C-alpha positions as CSV (number, residue, x, y, z in Angstrom):
1,M,-5.7,21.5,-53.9
2,S,-4.3,18.6,-55.9
3,G,-3.3,16.3,-53.1
4,D,-2.0,19.0,-50.8
5,R,-2.9,18.6,-47.2
6,M,-5.3,21.2,-45.9
7,A,-3.8,23.7,-43.5
8,G,-4.9,23.4,-39.9
9,P,-3.9,22.1,-36.6
10,P,-2.0,18.9,-36.3
11,P,-4.0,15.8,-35.5
12,Q,-4.6,15.3,-31.8
13,T,-3.0,12.4,-30.0
14,E,-5.3,12.6,-27.0
15,D,-8.6,10.7,-26.9
16,R,-11.1,11.9,-29.4
17,D,-13.9,12.0,-26.9
18,D,-11.8,14.1,-24.5
19,P,-14.3,15.4,-22.0
20,P,-14.3,19.1,-21.0
21,L,-12.3,20.2,-18.0
22,G,-14.3,20.1,-14.7
23,G,-14.7,23.0,-12.4
24,A,-13.7,23.3,-8.7
25,S,-17.0,21.9,-7.4
26,E,-16.7,18.9,-9.7
27,R,-13.1,18.3,-8.6
28,A,-14.2,18.5,-5.0
29,A,-17.0,16.0,-5.7
30,A,-14.5,13.6,-7.4
31,L,-12.1,13.9,-4.4
32,A,-14.9,13.3,-1.9
33,F,-15.9,10.3,-4.0
34,L,-12.4,8.9,-3.6
35,G,-12.6,9.5,0.1
36,A,-16.0,7.7,0.4
37,N,-14.9,4.6,-1.5
38,H,-12.2,2.1,-0.6
39,V,-11.5,-0.3,-3.5
40,M,-9.8,0.5,-6.7
41,A,-9.3,-1.7,-9.7
42,L,-5.7,-1.6,-10.9
43,A,-4.9,-2.7,-14.5
44,T,-1.4,-3.7,-15.4
45,Q,0.2,-5.7,-18.1
46,S,2.8,-8.4,-18.1
47,P,6.0,-8.1,-20.2
48,D,4.3,-10.2,-23.0
49,G,1.3,-7.8,-23.0
50,T,-1.2,-10.0,-21.1
51,P,-3.6,-7.8,-19.1
52,H,-4.0,-8.2,-15.4
53,L,-6.6,-6.6,-13.1
54,V,-6.7,-6.6,-9.3
55,S,-8.9,-5.0,-6.6
56,L,-7.0,-3.2,-3.9
57,L,-7.7,-1.1,-0.8
58,Y,-6.3,2.4,-1.3
59,V,-5.8,5.8,0.4
60,H,-5.7,9.0,-1.7
61,D,-3.7,12.1,-1.6
62,E,-5.6,14.3,-4.1
63,F,-5.8,11.9,-7.1
64,S,-2.7,9.9,-6.3
65,L,-3.4,6.6,-4.7
66,D,-1.3,4.5,-2.3
67,W,-1.7,0.8,-1.4
68,V,0.0,-2.1,0.1
69,S,0.9,-5.2,-1.9
70,D,3.2,-8.2,-1.9
71,P,6.1,-7.4,-4.2
72,A,5.9,-10.9,-5.6
73,S,2.3,-10.5,-6.7
74,H,1.5,-10.3,-10.5
75,H,0.7,-6.6,-10.5
76,S,3.7,-5.6,-8.4
77,R,6.0,-7.6,-10.7
78,H,4.4,-6.0,-13.8
79,L,5.0,-2.5,-12.4
80,Q,8.7,-3.3,-12.0
81,T,8.9,-3.6,-15.8
82,E,6.1,-1.3,-17.0
83,A,5.0,1.6,-14.7
84,R,2.2,2.6,-17.0
85,C,-1.2,1.4,-15.7
86,A,-4.8,2.3,-15.3
87,V,-7.1,2.6,-12.3
88,A,-10.9,2.7,-11.9
89,V,-12.9,3.4,-8.8
90,A,-16.6,2.8,-8.9
91,P,-19.2,1.5,-6.4
92,D,-21.4,-1.4,-7.3
93,T,-24.8,-0.5,-8.6
94,D,-27.5,-1.9,-10.9
95,A,-28.9,1.5,-11.8
96,F,-27.2,3.2,-14.7
97,Q,-28.7,6.6,-13.7
98,I,-26.5,6.7,-10.6
99,I,-23.3,5.4,-11.9
100,Q,-20.3,7.4,-10.7
101,G,-16.6,6.7,-11.0
102,L,-13.1,7.7,-11.8
103,Q,-11.0,6.4,-14.7
104,M,-7.4,7.3,-14.4
105,K,-4.3,6.4,-16.3
106,G,-0.8,7.1,-15.2
107,R,2.2,5.4,-13.6
108,A,2.8,3.5,-10.4
109,R,5.9,2.7,-8.5
110,R,7.1,1.1,-5.3
111,L,7.7,3.7,-2.6
112,E,11.2,3.9,-1.3
113,G,12.8,5.7,1.6
114,P,11.6,6.3,5.1
115,V,9.9,9.7,4.5
116,E,7.5,8.7,1.7
117,T,6.8,5.2,3.1
118,A,6.0,6.6,6.6
119,A,3.7,9.3,5.1
120,A,1.8,6.7,3.0
121,L,1.6,4.2,5.9
122,G,0.3,7.0,8.2
123,R,-2.5,7.8,5.7
124,L,-3.3,4.1,5.4
125,A,-3.4,3.6,9.1
126,L,-5.8,6.6,9.6
127,R,-8.1,5.2,6.9
128,Y,-8.0,1.5,7.9
129,D,-8.2,1.0,11.6
130,F,-7.3,-2.7,11.3
131,L,-3.8,-1.6,10.7
132,A,-3.6,-0.2,14.2
133,R,-4.5,-3.6,15.5
134,L,-2.3,-5.6,13.2
135,G,-0.6,-7.5,16.0
136,S,-4.0,-9.0,17.0
137,Q,-4.9,-10.0,13.5
138,P,-4.6,-13.6,12.2
139,G,-1.1,-14.8,11.8
140,A,-1.4,-15.1,8.0
141,L,-2.2,-11.4,7.7
142,V,0.7,-10.5,10.0
143,E,3.1,-12.6,7.9
144,A,1.8,-11.1,4.7
145,W,2.2,-7.6,6.1
146,K,5.9,-8.3,6.9
147,K,6.5,-9.1,3.2
148,A,4.4,-6.2,1.9
149,A,5.6,-3.0,0.2
150,L,3.9,0.4,-0.4
151,Y,3.0,1.6,-3.8
152,R,1.8,4.8,-5.3
153,F,-0.2,5.5,-8.5
154,T,0.3,9.0,-9.9
155,P,-2.3,9.9,-12.5
156,E,-1.5,11.6,-15.8
157,R,-5.2,11.6,-16.9
158,V,-8.3,11.8,-14.6
159,V,-11.8,11.4,-15.9
160,W,-14.9,11.7,-13.6
161,I,-18.1,10.0,-14.6
162,D,-21.4,11.0,-13.0
163,N,-24.6,9.8,-14.6
164,R,-26.5,11.6,-11.9
165,Q,-25.7,14.7,-14.0
166,G,-27.0,13.0,-17.2
167,F,-26.2,9.9,-19.1
168,G,-22.6,9.7,-20.1
169,Y,-21.6,12.9,-18.2
170,K,-17.8,13.1,-18.0
171,R,-15.3,15.7,-16.9
172,R,-11.5,15.6,-16.8
173,F,-9.1,17.1,-14.3
174,E,-5.5,18.1,-14.3
175,P,-3.9,15.8,-11.8
């Protein structure tokens, strides 16, 4: 072959350990998992590339996640300049045999307009009953809420991890 490249498919740009696609029952389990959990870890990066990680309450719509944040917070400011981010949802455990979680990468943005903000706020209020009683909450929370904005993470890649099915068990889903 004297230096010629071998014929074949072009190199893949996706992750080398790309897990197989999950089926409908696995997708349903992953969505039920999102419904049963409440805290996501959101990873962003500053304009100089410094990573930042924050834990946030969320509500889901399929694999998209909505949350409330102060627009002046680090992660909110980072998302203004770089929408790409990653999210993980996993409950705390000390037993590797029962680790479950979702790893997602995609983009996040501040919600704008009355229709999409009202829809997200409605989902959040149904999930977190303290929002219905916001007026009776401590003053600091009420003041923070007045400054808050709604955000949405839209995944481009979703990976479900479920060690109950076997160590290192992963499936991916089309968002």
